[in-house]
C-alpha positions, 0 to 999 in steps of 0.5 A, spaced: 475 484 469 468 488 470 468 496 470 468 497 477 474 493 478 481 496 478 485 490 479 484 483 479 489 477 481 487 470 478 491 464 481 497 467 483 503 463 486 510 464 487 515 459 490 522 460 493 527 454 494 521 449 493 517 453 499 510 456 496 510 463 499 503 464 495 499 459 493 493 460 488 491 466 491 485 470 487 481 477 489 479 483 486 480 490 488 474 495 486 475 502 484 474 507 490 474 501 496 479 500 501 481 492 500 485 489 506 490 483 506 490 480 513 494 474 516 499 472 521 506 473 520 509 469 514 502 469 511 504 471 504 501 478 504 507 482 503 509 477 497 502 479 494 504 486 494 511 484 491 508 481 485 503 487 484 509 491 484 513 486 480 519 485 485 517 478 484 515 474 478 509 469 479 510 462 478 503 462 476 497 466 475 495 473 472 494 480 475 490 484 470 490 492 472 485 497 469 491 502 467 490 509 465 490 507 457 486 501 458 487 494 461 494 492 462 497 485 464 501 487 470 506 481 470 508 483 463 510 490 465 517 491 467 518 493 474 520 501 473 513 502 469 509 500 475 509 507 478 508 510 471 501 506 470 498 509 477 501 504 482 504 507 488 507 504 495 509 505 502 513 500 505 513 496 512 520 499 513 520 506 511 524 507 505 526 515 505 532 519 503 534 521 510 539 526 509 534 530 504 529 534 506 521 532 507 520 537 501 525 534 497 523 527 498 516 528 496 519 531 490 522 525 488 515 522 489 513 526 483 519 524 478 514 519 474 510 525 471 516 529 469 517 529 461 523 533 460 530 530 458 537 530 461 539 536 456 533 540 458 534 539 465 541 541 465 540 548 462 534 549 466 529 551 460 523 554 460 520 547 459 524 544 465 522 551 469 514 549 468 515 542 470 518 544 476 513 549 478 508 543 476 511 538 481 512 543 486 505 545 486 503 538 487 507 537 492 505 543 496 498 540 496 500 534 499 504 537 504 497 541 506 493 535 505 497 531 511 499 537 515 506 537 514 507 544 513 511 545 519 516 539 517 517 542 510 524 544 510 526 539 516 531 533 514 528 526 515 533 523 519 531 528 525 524 527 525 520 522 529 518 515 527 511 517 526 512 523 522 517 519 517 511 514 516 507 520 514 512 523 509 513 516 506 505 516 505 506 523 502 511 521 497 507 515 495 501 520 494 506 525 490 506 520 484 498 521 483 496 514 484 490 511 482 492 505 486 495 506 493 499 500 496 500 501 504 504 496 507 502 496 515 501 503 515 500 503 523 506 499 524 510 503 530 505 508 531 502 510 537 494 510 538 493 517 536 498 517 530 494 510 528 487 514 529 490 520 524 492 514 519 485 512 519 483 519 518 488 520 512 486 513 509 479 515 509 480 522 506 485 519 501 479 514 498 473 519 499 477 526 497 482 524 493 479 518 489 484 513 490 483 506 491 487 503 497 490 496 497 493 495 504 496 490 509 495 491 516 495 487 523 492 492 527 485 490 527 482 496 530 484 500 524 482 494 519 475 495 522 475 502 521 477 503 514 476 497 510 470 495 506 473 488 504 478 484 508 482 478 505 485 473 510 491 469 508 495 464 512 501 460 509 500 463 502 493 461 501 486 464 502 482 463 508 476 468 508 474 474 504 468 479 506 467 485 510 471 486 516 466 483 521 465 477 517 472 475 516 474 476 524 468 471 526 470 466 521 472 460 524 478 458 519 481 465 521 480 465 528 484 458 528 490 461 524 491 467 529 489 463 536 490 456 534 484 450 534 477 452 536 478 447 542 484 450 544 481 457 544 475 454 548 480 451 553 483 458 554 476 460 557 475 454 561 478 454 568 483 449 570 480 443 574 
């Protein structure tokens, strides 16, 4: 793995009940880029995320990650260590504590950086107070970054869907990641909210120095923010390149729209 690569997946494969969900997938995510996985439903994109997050165990392949303390073989790490290594994630289906406030949800995102123990927390020692203050300062910076000041004390259950998506993004940022996994960040958002998401993704990379690995269906968002795109279909790699290169790749067009002949026939008037 070269110095400019943050994460390297090599020959990843995983099967469920005899069905190969991911088959021999390889790619590198470079530091400071937005790398996006695209493909039809069932292509294996979220499965790749679940392999990186250690939710699934691959049947073959390796994932190398440039961790804060040196190179790490991710598939040898327990799932609970992934966040501590600097990898945070959002989900396609929002996973928040609905009956807690926005502030408390964001504080949860910072828990991997707490160094106090049960007894220190129980008696609220000076070390615990200092840790609480540090966490709160980090969370307040994220609230300002995402313009969530108005919702700080609001219960998540009463928030519009678009705001919840931003809160989930904020919780991931509170984990202070080096690599941020975004699973369909524009899902369920309107055009204006998607525009805001595009700006935030660009600022996350340019201003916060975080590398982004994204799964996304909205090709306008993909084109706006992605440096490179990996197209998948039925668990396999179809194409890798810039957004424009991948969108014009014949195998990608066929996976989305059918065969080239079928696409051509849509353009011809019937006899």
